[in-house]
The first five atom37 places (N, CA, C, CB, O) and aatype in JSON, in Angstrom:
{
  "aatype": [12, 11, 13, 10, 7, 2, 9, 9, 17, 10, 9, 13, 7, 7, 10, 0, 7, 0, 9, 15, 17, 13, 10, 0, 7, 4, 10, 17, 15, 9, 16, 9, 9, 7, 9, 14, 19, 7, 9, 5, 4, 13, 11, 9, 0, 7, 10, 15, 10, 17, 14, 13, 7, 11, 1, 19, 19, 18, 15, 7, 7, 7, 12, 15, 13, 9, 19, 2, 9, 9, 17, 9, 10, 19, 15, 7, 17, 19, 10, 0, 10, 7, 8, 19, 9, 15, 7, 9, 10, 10, 4, 9, 16, 9, 9, 7, 9, 14, 13, 7, 11, 5, 15, 13, 11, 10, 0, 5, 10, 0, 10, 12, 14, 13, 7, 0, 3, 19, 19, 15, 15, 2, 3, 18, 18, 12, 15],
  "atom_mask": [
    [1, 1, 1, 1, 1],
    [1, 1, 1, 1, 1],
    [1, 1, 1, 1, 1],
    [1, 1, 1, 1, 1],
    [1, 1, 1, 0, 1],
    [1, 1, 1, 1, 1],
    [1, 1, 1, 1, 1],
    [1, 1, 1, 1, 1],
    [1, 1, 1, 1, 1],
    [1, 1, 1, 1, 1],
    [1, 1, 1, 1, 1],
    [1, 1, 1, 1, 1],
    [1, 1, 1, 0, 1],
    [1, 1, 1, 0, 1],
    [1, 1, 1, 1, 1],
    [1, 1, 1, 1, 1],
    [1, 1, 1, 0, 1],
    [1, 1, 1, 1, 1],
    [1, 1, 1, 1, 1],
    [1, 1, 1, 1, 1],
    [1, 1, 1, 1, 1],
    [1, 1, 1, 1, 1],
    [1, 1, 1, 1, 1],
    [1, 1, 1, 1, 1],
    [1, 1, 1, 0, 1],
    [1, 1, 1, 1, 1],
    [1, 1, 1, 1, 1],
    [1, 1, 1, 1, 1],
    [1, 1, 1, 1, 1],
    [1, 1, 1, 1, 1],
    [1, 1, 1, 1, 1],
    [1, 1, 1, 1, 1],
    [1, 1, 1, 1, 1],
    [1, 1, 1, 0, 1],
    [1, 1, 1, 1, 1],
    [1, 1, 1, 1, 1],
    [1, 1, 1, 1, 1],
    [1, 1, 1, 0, 1],
    [1, 1, 1, 1, 1],
    [1, 1, 1, 1, 1],
    [1, 1, 1, 1, 1],
    [1, 1, 1, 1, 1],
    [1, 1, 1, 1, 1],
    [1, 1, 1, 1, 1],
    [1, 1, 1, 1, 1],
    [1, 1, 1, 0, 1],
    [1, 1, 1, 1, 1],
    [1, 1, 1, 1, 1],
    [1, 1, 1, 1, 1],
    [1, 1, 1, 1, 1],
    [1, 1, 1, 1, 1],
    [1, 1, 1, 1, 1],
    [1, 1, 1, 0, 1],
    [1, 1, 1, 1, 1],
    [1, 1, 1, 1, 1],
    [1, 1, 1, 1, 1],
    [1, 1, 1, 1, 1],
    [1, 1, 1, 1, 1],
    [1, 1, 1, 1, 1],
    [1, 1, 1, 0, 1],
    [1, 1, 1, 0, 1],
    [1, 1, 1, 0, 1],
    [1, 1, 1, 1, 1],
    [1, 1, 1, 1, 1],
    [1, 1, 1, 1, 1],
    [1, 1, 1, 1, 1],
    [1, 1, 1, 1, 1],
    [1, 1, 1, 1, 1],
    [1, 1, 1, 1, 1],
    [1, 1, 1, 1, 1],
    [1, 1, 1, 1, 1],
    [1, 1, 1, 1, 1],
    [1, 1, 1, 1, 1],
    [1, 1, 1, 1, 1],
    [1, 1, 1, 1, 1],
    [1, 1, 1, 0, 1],
    [1, 1, 1, 1, 1],
    [1, 1, 1, 1, 1],
    [1, 1, 1, 1, 1],
    [1, 1, 1, 1, 1],
    [1, 1, 1, 1, 1],
    [1, 1, 1, 0, 1],
    [1, 1, 1, 1, 1],
    [1, 1, 1, 1, 1],
    [1, 1, 1, 1, 1],
    [1, 1, 1, 1, 1],
    [1, 1, 1, 0, 1],
    [1, 1, 1, 1, 1],
    [1, 1, 1, 1, 1],
    [1, 1, 1, 1, 1],
    [1, 1, 1, 1, 1],
    [1, 1, 1, 1, 1],
    [1, 1, 1, 1, 1],
    [1, 1, 1, 1, 1],
    [1, 1, 1, 1, 1],
    [1, 1, 1, 0, 1],
    [1, 1, 1, 1, 1],
    [1, 1, 1, 1, 1],
    [1, 1, 1, 1, 1],
    [1, 1, 1, 0, 1],
    [1, 1, 1, 1, 1],
    [1, 1, 1, 1, 1],
    [1, 1, 1, 1, 1],
    [1, 1, 1, 1, 1],
    [1, 1, 1, 1, 1],
    [1, 1, 1, 1, 1],
    [1, 1, 1, 1, 1],
    [1, 1, 1, 1, 1],
    [1, 1, 1, 1, 1],
    [1, 1, 1, 1, 1],
    [1, 1, 1, 1, 1],
    [1, 1, 1, 1, 1],
    [1, 1, 1, 1, 1],
    [1, 1, 1, 1, 1],
    [1, 1, 1, 0, 1],
    [1, 1, 1, 1, 1],
    [1, 1, 1, 1, 1],
    [1, 1, 1, 1, 1],
    [1, 1, 1, 1, 1],
    [1, 1, 1, 1, 1],
    [1, 1, 1, 1, 1],
    [1, 1, 1, 1, 1],
    [1, 1, 1, 1, 1],
    [1, 1, 1, 1, 1],
    [1, 1, 1, 1, 1],
    [1, 1, 1, 1, 1],
    [1, 1, 1, 1, 1]
  ],
  "atom_positions": [
    [[17.57, -2.13, 12.01], [16.72, -0.93, 12.07], [15.39, -1.15, 11.37], [17.44, 0.26, 11.45], [14.35, -0.64, 11.8]],
    [[15.44, -1.93, 10.28], [14.17, -2.21, 9.56], [13.17, -2.91, 10.47], [14.43, -3.08, 8.32], [11.97, -2.61, 10.45]],
    [[13.67, -3.84, 11.25], [12.8, -4.61, 12.14], [12.15, -3.68, 13.16], [13.6, -5.71, 12.86], [10.94, -3.72, 13.38]],
    [[12.98, -2.83, 13.78], [12.47, -1.89, 14.78], [11.46, -0.9, 14.14], [13.65, -1.11, 15.44], [10.42, -0.6, 14.72]],
    [[11.78, -0.42, 12.95], [10.87, 0.5, 12.25], [9.52, -0.17, 11.95], [0.0, 0.0, 0.0], [8.47, 0.45, 12.07]],
    [[9.58, -1.46, 11.56], [8.35, -2.2, 11.25], [7.51, -2.43, 12.5], [8.68, -3.55, 10.6], [6.28, -2.38, 12.44]],
    [[8.16, -2.68, 13.62], [7.41, -2.9, 14.88], [6.73, -1.6, 15.28], [8.36, -3.4, 16.03], [5.55, -1.59, 15.62]],
    [[7.46, -0.5, 15.25], [6.85, 0.8, 15.6], [5.74, 1.17, 14.64], [7.89, 1.92, 15.61], [4.71, 1.69, 15.06]],
    [[5.95, 0.89, 13.34], [4.93, 1.17, 12.32], [3.66, 0.37, 12.57], [5.47, 0.86, 10.92], [2.55, 0.88, 12.43]],
    [[3.84, -0.86, 12.95], [2.69, -1.74, 13.22], [1.87, -1.22, 14.36], [3.15, -3.16, 13.53], [0.64, -1.27, 14.31]],
    [[2.51, -0.71, 15.37], [1.79, -0.2, 16.56], [1.1, 1.13, 16.25], [2.77, -0.02, 17.74], [-0.02, 1.35, 16.69]],
    [[1.76, 2.01, 15.5], [1.22, 3.37, 15.31], [0.59, 3.59, 13.96], [2.3, 4.37, 15.5], [0.81, 4.65, 13.37]],
    [[-0.16, 2.67, 13.43], [-0.91, 2.92, 12.24], [-0.9, 1.86, 11.17], [0.0, 0.0, 0.0], [-1.78, 1.82, 10.32]],
    [[0.1, 0.99, 11.2], [0.21, -0.02, 10.17], [-0.92, -1.04, 10.25], [0.0, 0.0, 0.0], [-1.39, -1.53, 9.22]],
    [[-1.34, -1.36, 11.45], [-2.41, -2.32, 11.59], [-3.74, -1.77, 11.05], [-2.56, -2.71, 13.06], [-4.51, -2.51, 10.42]],
    [[-4.01, -0.52, 11.29], [-5.25, 0.09, 10.77], [-5.25, 0.12, 9.25], [-5.42, 1.53, 11.32], [-6.27, -0.16, 8.62]],
    [[-4.07, 0.45, 8.64], [-3.98, 0.45, 7.19], [-4.15, -0.93, 6.61], [0.0, 0.0, 0.0], [-4.81, -1.11, 5.58]],
    [[-3.56, -1.93, 7.27], [-3.67, -3.3, 6.77], [-5.11, -3.81, 6.86], [-2.73, -4.24, 7.56], [-5.57, -4.52, 5.97]],
    [[-5.81, -3.44, 7.93], [-7.21, -3.82, 8.05], [-8.03, -3.2, 6.94], [-7.76, -3.41, 9.39], [-8.93, -3.85, 6.41]],
    [[-7.75, -1.92, 6.58], [-8.47, -1.26, 5.52], [-8.26, -1.97, 4.2], [-8.04, 0.19, 5.42], [-9.21, -2.2, 3.46]],
    [[-7.01, -2.33, 3.9], [-6.72, -3.06, 2.65], [-7.37, -4.45, 2.66], [-5.2, -3.2, 2.45], [-7.87, -4.91, 1.64]],
    [[-7.36, -5.11, 3.82], [-7.96, -6.42, 3.92], [-9.49, -6.34, 3.68], [-7.65, -7.02, 5.3], [-10.06, -7.19, 2.98]],
    [[-10.13, -5.33, 4.26], [-11.58, -5.17, 4.04], [-11.9, -4.86, 2.57], [-12.12, -4.04, 4.93], [-12.88, -5.37, 2.02]],
    [[-11.07, -4.03, 1.97], [-11.26, -3.75, 0.54], [-11.1, -5.02, -0.28], [-10.27, -2.68, 0.07], [-11.87, -5.25, -1.21]],
    [[-10.1, -5.85, 0.06], [-9.92, -7.09, -0.63], [-11.09, -8.07, -0.45], [0.0, 0.0, 0.0], [-11.44, -8.8, -1.38]],
    [[-11.67, -8.08, 0.74], [-12.87, -8.94, 0.96], [-14.04, -8.46, 0.14], [-13.26, -8.95, 2.44], [-14.77, -9.27, -0.44]],
    [[-14.24, -7.13, 0.09], [-15.38, -6.59, -0.69], [-15.18, -6.88, -2.19], [-15.52, -5.03, -0.45], [-16.13, -7.27, -2.88]],
    [[-13.97, -6.7, -2.69], [-13.72, -6.97, -4.11], [-13.86, -8.44, -4.44], [-12.35, -6.48, -4.5], [-14.22, -8.79, -5.56]],
    [[-13.58, -9.3, -3.49], [-13.58, -10.74, -3.75], [-14.98, -11.36, -3.7], [-12.69, -11.44, -2.74], [-15.15, -12.56, -3.89]],
    [[-15.97, -10.54, -3.45], [-17.36, -11.06, -3.42], [-17.77, -11.55, -4.82], [-18.35, -9.95, -2.93], [-18.47, -12.56, -4.94]],
    [[-17.35, -10.84, -5.85], [-17.7, -11.27, -7.19], [-16.51, -12.0, -7.85], [-18.13, -10.05, -8.03], [-15.36, -11.78, -7.48]],
    [[-16.78, -12.83, -8.8], [-15.73, -13.55, -9.5], [-14.83, -12.61, -10.28], [-16.33, -14.6, -10.43], [-13.62, -12.81, -10.34]],
    [[-15.4, -11.59, -10.87], [-14.61, -10.64, -11.64], [-13.67, -9.83, -10.75], [-15.53, -9.7, -12.41], [-12.59, -9.44, -11.19]],
    [[-14.07, -9.58, -9.51], [-13.27, -8.79, -8.59], [-12.17, -9.54, -7.85], [0.0, 0.0, 0.0], [-11.38, -8.92, -7.14]],
    [[-12.12, -10.86, -8.0], [-11.14, -11.65, -7.27], [-9.71, -11.24, -7.54], [-11.31, -13.08, -7.61], [-8.94, -11.15, -6.58]],
    [[-9.27, -10.98, -8.79], [-7.9, -10.53, -8.99], [-7.57, -9.2, -8.28], [-7.64, -10.38, -10.47], [-6.45, -8.98, -7.82]],
    [[-8.59, -8.33, -8.21], [-8.43, -7.07, -7.5], [-8.28, -7.35, -6.02], [-9.63, -6.12, -7.77], [-7.44, -6.75, -5.35]],
    [[-9.1, -8.26, -5.5], [-9.04, -8.62, -4.06], [-7.69, -9.23, -3.69], [0.0, 0.0, 0.0], [-7.16, -8.97, -2.61]],
    [[-7.15, -10.05, -4.57], [-5.84, -10.68, -4.29], [-4.76, -9.59, -4.22], [-5.46, -11.74, -5.41], [-3.88, -9.67, -3.36]],
    [[-4.83, -8.59, -5.09], [-3.86, -7.49, -5.04], [-4.0, -6.72, -3.72], [-4.06, -6.54, -6.25], [-3.0, -6.3, -3.13]],
    [[-5.24, -6.54, -3.28], [-5.47, -5.85, -2.02], [-4.88, -6.63, -0.86], [-6.96, -5.64, -1.79], [-4.3, -6.03, 0.05]],
    [[-5.0, -7.95, -0.86], [-4.42, -8.76, 0.18], [-2.9, -8.66, 0.21], [-4.83, -10.19, 0.0], [-2.3, -8.64, 1.28]],
    [[-2.27, -8.6, -1.0], [-0.81, -8.43, -1.07], [-0.39, -7.08, -0.47], [-0.34, -8.53, -2.54], [0.59, -6.99, 0.27]],
    [[-1.15, -6.06, -0.79], [-0.81, -4.74, -0.27], [-1.09, -4.64, 1.24], [-1.59, -3.66, -1.04], [-0.42, -3.88, 1.94]],
    [[-2.06, -5.38, 1.73], [-2.3, -5.44, 3.17], [-1.07, -5.98, 3.89], [-3.53, -6.32, 3.49], [-0.73, -5.51, 4.97]],
    [[-0.41, -6.96, 3.3], [0.8, -7.5, 3.87], [1.91, -6.45, 3.86], [0.0, 0.0, 0.0], [2.67, -6.34, 4.82]],
    [[2.01, -5.69, 2.8], [3.0, -4.59, 2.72], [2.7, -3.52, 3.75], [3.02, -3.95, 1.3], [3.61, -2.95, 4.35]],
    [[1.43, -3.26, 3.96], [1.01, -2.25, 4.9], [1.38, -2.65, 6.36], [-0.5, -2.02, 4.78], [1.6, -1.79, 7.21]],
    [[1.45, -3.93, 6.6], [1.89, -4.38, 7.93], [3.38, -4.26, 8.13], [1.47, -5.82, 8.16], [3.82, -4.0, 9.26]],
    [[4.18, -4.43, 7.11], [5.64, -4.54, 7.25], [6.3, -3.79, 6.08], [6.1, -6.05, 7.28], [6.87, -4.44, 5.2]],
    [[6.23, -2.42, 6.03], [6.69, -1.69, 4.83], [8.18, -1.36, 4.75], [5.94, -0.44, 4.72], [8.7, -1.12, 3.66]],
    [[8.87, -1.35, 5.88], [10.27, -1.0, 5.84], [11.08, -2.13, 5.25], [10.78, -0.65, 7.23], [10.87, -3.29, 5.58]],
    [[12.01, -1.78, 4.36], [12.81, -2.78, 3.68], [12.18, -3.28, 2.4], [0.0, 0.0, 0.0], [12.72, -4.18, 1.74]],
    [[11.04, -2.71, 2.03], [10.34, -3.1, 0.79], [10.3, -1.89, -0.14], [8.89, -3.63, 1.09], [10.26, -0.75, 0.31]],
    [[10.31, -2.15, -1.42], [10.23, -1.11, -2.44], [9.18, -1.5, -3.46], [11.6, -0.89, -3.12], [8.98, -2.68, -3.73]],
    [[8.49, -0.51, -4.03], [7.5, -0.75, -5.03], [8.05, -0.4, -6.39], [6.24, 0.04, -4.74], [8.54, 0.71, -6.59]],
    [[7.98, -1.33, -7.33], [8.49, -1.13, -8.68], [7.32, -1.24, -9.65], [9.61, -2.16, -9.04], [6.59, -2.23, -9.64]],
    [[7.14, -0.21, -10.47], [6.01, -0.18, -11.4], [6.44, -0.66, -12.77], [5.44, 1.24, -11.49], [7.46, -0.22, -13.31]],
    [[5.66, -1.57, -13.33], [5.89, -2.08, -14.68], [4.6, -2.59, -15.26], [6.94, -3.19, -14.67], [4.39, -3.8, -15.37]],
    [[3.74, -1.69, -15.62], [2.42, -2.1, -16.09], [2.23, -1.79, -17.55], [0.0, 0.0, 0.0], [3.03, -1.09, -18.17]],
    [[1.16, -2.33, -18.09], [0.82, -2.1, -19.48], [-0.56, -1.47, -19.6], [0.0, 0.0, 0.0], [-1.05, -0.84, -18.67]],
    [[-1.18, -1.64, -20.75], [-2.48, -1.06, -20.99], [-3.58, -1.6, -20.12], [0.0, 0.0, 0.0], [-4.45, -0.85, -19.68]],
    [[-3.56, -2.92, -19.86], [-4.58, -3.5, -19.03], [-4.47, -3.02, -17.61], [-4.5, -4.99, -19.07], [-5.49, -2.76, -16.96]],
    [[-3.24, -2.89, -17.1], [-3.06, -2.36, -15.75], [-3.59, -0.94, -15.65], [-1.58, -2.41, -15.35], [-4.15, -0.57, -14.62]],
    [[-3.42, -0.14, -16.68], [-3.92, 1.22, -16.71], [-5.44, 1.25, -16.59], [-3.48, 1.91, -17.97], [-6.0, 2.02, -15.8]],
    [[-6.09, 0.42, -17.36], [-7.57, 0.36, -17.33], [-8.08, -0.09, -15.98], [-8.11, -0.58, -18.42], [-9.02, 0.5, -15.45]],
    [[-7.49, -1.11, -15.42], [-7.92, -1.61, -14.11], [-7.61, -0.57, -13.02], [-7.22, -2.96, -13.79], [-8.37, -0.43, -12.06]],
    [[-6.51, 0.15, -13.14], [-6.19, 1.21, -12.18], [-7.21, 2.33, -12.22], [-4.79, 1.77, -12.46], [-7.55, 2.89, -11.17]],
    [[-7.72, 2.67, -13.38], [-8.74, 3.73, -13.48], [-10.02, 3.28, -12.78], [-9.05, 4.07, -14.99], [-10.62, 4.04, -12.01]],
    [[-10.44, 2.04, -13.03], [-11.63, 1.51, -12.36], [-11.4, 1.47, -10.84], [-11.98, 0.08, -12.9], [-12.28, 1.83, -10.06]],
    [[-10.21, 1.04, -10.44], [-9.85, 0.95, -9.04], [-9.95, 2.31, -8.36], [-8.45, 0.38, -8.88], [-10.54, 2.41, -7.28]],
    [[-9.38, 3.36, -8.97], [-9.36, 4.68, -8.39], [-10.79, 5.18, -8.17], [-8.58, 5.64, -9.29], [-11.1, 5.75, -7.13]],
    [[-11.67, 4.95, -9.18], [-13.03, 5.43, -9.08], [-13.83, 4.71, -8.01], [-13.72, 5.28, -10.39], [-14.68, 5.33, -7.36]],
    [[-13.57, 3.42, -7.8], [-14.36, 2.65, -6.87], [-13.85, 2.71, -5.43], [-14.4, 1.23, -7.33], [-14.62, 3.04, -4.53]],
    [[-12.6, 2.4, -5.22], [-12.12, 2.36, -3.82], [-10.72, 2.89, -3.61], [-12.16, 0.96, -3.33], [-10.32, 3.08, -2.46]],
    [[-9.96, 3.15, -4.62], [-8.61, 3.58, -4.46], [-8.45, 4.95, -3.81], [0.0, 0.0, 0.0], [-7.56, 5.16, -2.99]],
    [[-9.32, 5.87, -4.18], [-9.19, 7.22, -3.65], [-9.43, 7.26, -2.13], [-10.18, 8.15, -4.35], [-8.83, 8.08, -1.43]],
    [[-10.3, 6.37, -1.62], [-10.59, 6.35, -0.18], [-9.36, 5.88, 0.59], [-11.81, 5.43, 0.13], [-8.99, 6.47, 1.6]],
    [[-8.72, 4.81, 0.09], [-7.53, 4.27, 0.76], [-6.37, 5.29, 0.64], [-7.13, 2.89, 0.15], [-5.61, 5.48, 1.59]],
    [[-6.23, 5.92, -0.52], [-5.16, 6.9, -0.69], [-5.35, 8.09, 0.24], [-5.1, 7.38, -2.14], [-4.38, 8.58, 0.83]],
    [[-6.59, 8.55, 0.38], [-6.86, 9.67, 1.27], [-6.52, 9.31, 2.71], [-8.33, 10.09, 1.16], [-5.95, 10.13, 3.43]],
    [[-6.85, 8.12, 3.14], [-6.51, 7.69, 4.49], [-5.02, 7.64, 4.73], [0.0, 0.0, 0.0], [-4.54, 8.03, 5.79]],
    [[-4.26, 7.16, 3.72], [-2.8, 7.12, 3.86], [-2.17, 8.5, 3.83], [-2.19, 6.28, 2.76], [-1.19, 8.74, 4.53]],
    [[-2.73, 9.42, 3.02], [-2.22, 10.8, 2.96], [-2.46, 11.5, 4.31], [-2.91, 11.61, 1.81], [-1.55, 12.14, 4.84]],
    [[-3.64, 11.37, 4.84], [-3.92, 11.98, 6.16], [-2.99, 11.4, 7.23], [-5.42, 11.75, 6.56], [-2.44, 12.14, 8.04]],
    [[-2.83, 10.08, 7.22], [-1.92, 9.45, 8.15], [-0.49, 9.94, 7.96], [-1.99, 7.96, 8.01], [0.23, 10.16, 8.94]],
    [[-0.06, 10.1, 6.71], [1.3, 10.57, 6.43], [1.53, 11.98, 6.91], [0.0, 0.0, 0.0], [2.6, 12.31, 7.42]],
    [[0.52, 12.83, 6.73], [0.66, 14.23, 7.2], [0.76, 14.27, 8.72], [-0.54, 15.1, 6.73], [1.59, 14.98, 9.28]],
    [[-0.08, 13.51, 9.38], [-0.06, 13.45, 10.86], [1.27, 12.89, 11.38], [-1.24, 12.57, 11.38], [1.8, 13.37, 12.39]],
    [[1.79, 11.89, 10.69], [3.06, 11.3, 11.13], [4.24, 12.25, 10.89], [3.31, 9.98, 10.38], [5.22, 12.2, 11.64]],
    [[4.17, 13.11, 9.89], [5.28, 14.01, 9.58], [5.29, 15.27, 10.46], [5.2, 14.42, 8.13], [6.14, 16.14, 10.27]],
    [[4.38, 15.37, 11.41], [4.4, 16.53, 12.29], [5.66, 16.59, 13.12], [3.19, 16.52, 13.19], [6.19, 17.67, 13.38]],
    [[6.14, 15.42, 13.55], [7.39, 15.39, 14.33], [8.53, 14.86, 13.47], [7.22, 14.5, 15.61], [8.3, 14.17, 12.48]],
    [[9.74, 15.19, 13.85], [10.91, 14.74, 13.1], [11.03, 13.22, 13.17], [12.19, 15.41, 13.63], [11.4, 12.57, 12.18]],
    [[10.72, 12.65, 14.33], [10.81, 11.21, 14.49], [9.82, 10.48, 13.58], [10.57, 10.82, 15.95], [10.09, 9.37, 13.14]],
    [[8.69, 11.11, 13.31], [7.64, 10.48, 12.5], [7.84, 10.59, 11.0], [0.0, 0.0, 0.0], [7.09, 9.98, 10.24]],
    [[8.84, 11.34, 10.55], [9.01, 11.51, 9.1], [9.25, 10.21, 8.34], [10.15, 12.43, 8.84], [8.65, 10.03, 7.28]],
    [[10.1, 9.29, 8.82], [10.25, 8.03, 8.07], [8.95, 7.24, 7.99], [11.33, 7.17, 8.7], [8.7, 6.55, 7.0]],
    [[8.12, 7.32, 9.02], [6.83, 6.64, 9.02], [5.86, 7.35, 8.07], [6.24, 6.58, 10.45], [5.05, 6.71, 7.4]],
    [[5.94, 8.65, 8.02], [5.12, 9.4, 7.08], [5.47, 9.04, 5.64], [0.0, 0.0, 0.0], [4.59, 8.9, 4.8]],
    [[6.76, 8.88, 5.38], [7.21, 8.5, 4.03], [6.64, 7.15, 3.62], [8.76, 8.45, 3.96], [6.26, 6.95, 2.47]],
    [[6.57, 6.23, 4.58], [6.01, 4.92, 4.28], [4.49, 5.04, 3.99], [6.26, 3.94, 5.47], [3.96, 4.34, 3.12]],
    [[3.84, 5.92, 4.72], [2.43, 6.11, 4.5], [2.17, 6.77, 3.16], [1.82, 6.94, 5.62], [1.18, 6.44, 2.5]],
    [[3.04, 7.69, 2.72], [2.91, 8.31, 1.38], [3.2, 7.27, 0.28], [3.89, 9.53, 1.24], [2.6, 7.31, -0.79]],
    [[4.13, 6.33, 0.56], [4.4, 5.25, -0.4], [3.14, 4.4, -0.6], [5.59, 4.36, 0.08], [2.8, 4.03, -1.72]],
    [[2.45, 4.1, 0.5], [1.2, 3.32, 0.43], [0.11, 4.11, -0.24], [0.75, 2.89, 1.81], [-0.74, 3.52, -0.9]],
    [[0.1, 5.44, -0.08], [-0.91, 6.27, -0.73], [-0.73, 6.21, -2.27], [-0.81, 7.75, -0.21], [-1.71, 6.1, -3.0]],
    [[0.5, 6.29, -2.72], [0.78, 6.17, -4.15], [0.34, 4.8, -4.65], [2.28, 6.4, -4.43], [-0.25, 4.67, -5.72]],
    [[0.63, 3.79, -3.87], [0.25, 2.43, -4.24], [-1.27, 2.29, -4.24], [0.87, 1.4, -3.27], [-1.82, 1.53, -5.04]],
    [[-1.95, 3.01, -3.37], [-3.41, 2.93, -3.33], [-4.01, 3.52, -4.58], [-3.96, 3.66, -2.09], [-5.13, 3.15, -4.95]],
    [[-3.33, 4.42, -5.26], [-3.84, 4.98, -6.52], [-3.49, 4.13, -7.73], [-3.3, 6.38, -6.71], [-4.22, 4.13, -8.73]],
    [[-2.37, 3.4, -7.65], [-1.92, 2.6, -8.79], [-1.44, 1.22, -8.35], [-0.8, 3.33, -9.54], [-0.25, 0.94, -8.45]],
    [[-2.31, 0.36, -7.86], [-1.84, -0.95, -7.35], [-1.55, -1.97, -8.45], [-2.88, -1.52, -6.41], [-0.83, -2.94, -8.22]],
    [[-2.1, -1.78, -9.63], [-1.93, -2.8, -10.66], [-0.77, -2.44, -11.55], [-3.21, -2.96, -11.5], [-0.64, -1.3, -11.99]],
    [[0.07, -3.41, -11.81], [1.33, -3.19, -12.52], [2.44, -2.88, -11.55], [0.0, 0.0, 0.0], [3.55, -2.57, -11.98]],
    [[2.18, -2.96, -10.23], [3.19, -2.69, -9.22], [3.63, -4.0, -8.59], [2.65, -1.72, -8.14], [2.82, -4.88, -8.29]],
    [[4.94, -4.12, -8.42], [5.5, -5.27, -7.74], [6.22, -4.82, -6.47], [6.46, -6.03, -8.68], [6.96, -3.84, -6.49]],
    [[6.02, -5.53, -5.4], [6.68, -5.2, -4.14], [7.89, -6.15, -4.02], [5.68, -5.34, -2.89], [7.77, -7.37, -4.01]],
    [[9.08, -5.49, -3.91], [10.31, -6.26, -3.82], [11.08, -5.81, -2.63], [11.16, -6.12, -5.09], [10.85, -4.72, -2.11]],
    [[11.99, -6.64, -2.18], [12.88, -6.26, -1.11], [13.82, -5.19, -1.59], [13.65, -7.46, -0.58], [14.24, -5.22, -2.75]],
    [[14.16, -4.25, -0.73], [15.07, -3.17, -1.15], [16.42, -3.72, -1.61], [15.28, -2.18, 0.01], [17.03, -3.16, -2.52]],
    [[16.89, -4.82, -1.01], [18.15, -5.43, -1.41], [18.03, -6.04, -2.79], [18.59, -6.48, -0.39], [18.96, -5.94, -3.58]],
    [[16.9, -6.67, -3.1], [16.72, -7.28, -4.41], [16.68, -6.23, -5.51], [15.45, -8.11, -4.45], [17.17, -6.46, -6.61]],
    [[16.1, -5.07, -5.2], [15.95, -4.01, -6.21], [17.29, -3.44, -6.59], [15.05, -2.88, -5.69], [17.53, -3.18, -7.77]],
    [[18.19, -3.24, -5.61], [19.46, -2.66, -5.89], [20.45, -3.63, -6.56], [20.03, -2.14, -4.62], [21.41, -3.2, -7.2]],
    [[20.21, -4.93, -6.4], [21.08, -5.92, -6.97], [20.76, -6.15, -8.45], [20.98, -7.2, -6.19], [21.63, -6.62, -9.19]],
    [[19.56, -5.85, -8.87], [19.2, -6.16, -10.26], [19.49, -4.98, -11.19], [17.72, -6.53, -10.35], [19.24, -5.07, -12.39]]
  ]
}
């Protein structure tokens, strides 16, 4: 089911979200200071392509908090807004609710990407 969900997700919005994250990563990677932020964007772009079966676990410290604040002010709110709008549109139908939940997961990640680790759902429950 995860595979089928990921294929449907990719067709109906996942590709657009991944392109947004990829473009944000390219813009952040222009400067040397922004390269770590760009790398995180590229990781989340991969999650945006294939979100079913993945879970986000937060474990950040003070530095992650500071970088998250800068991130939100510069580009995080735009990506989060896009994912929230996508999630609302997907939740209009009953069939779209699981896809809307994935979009809301990405919206939360768009606000706090630093200090977040993406793990397989199976790995999370085993630890």
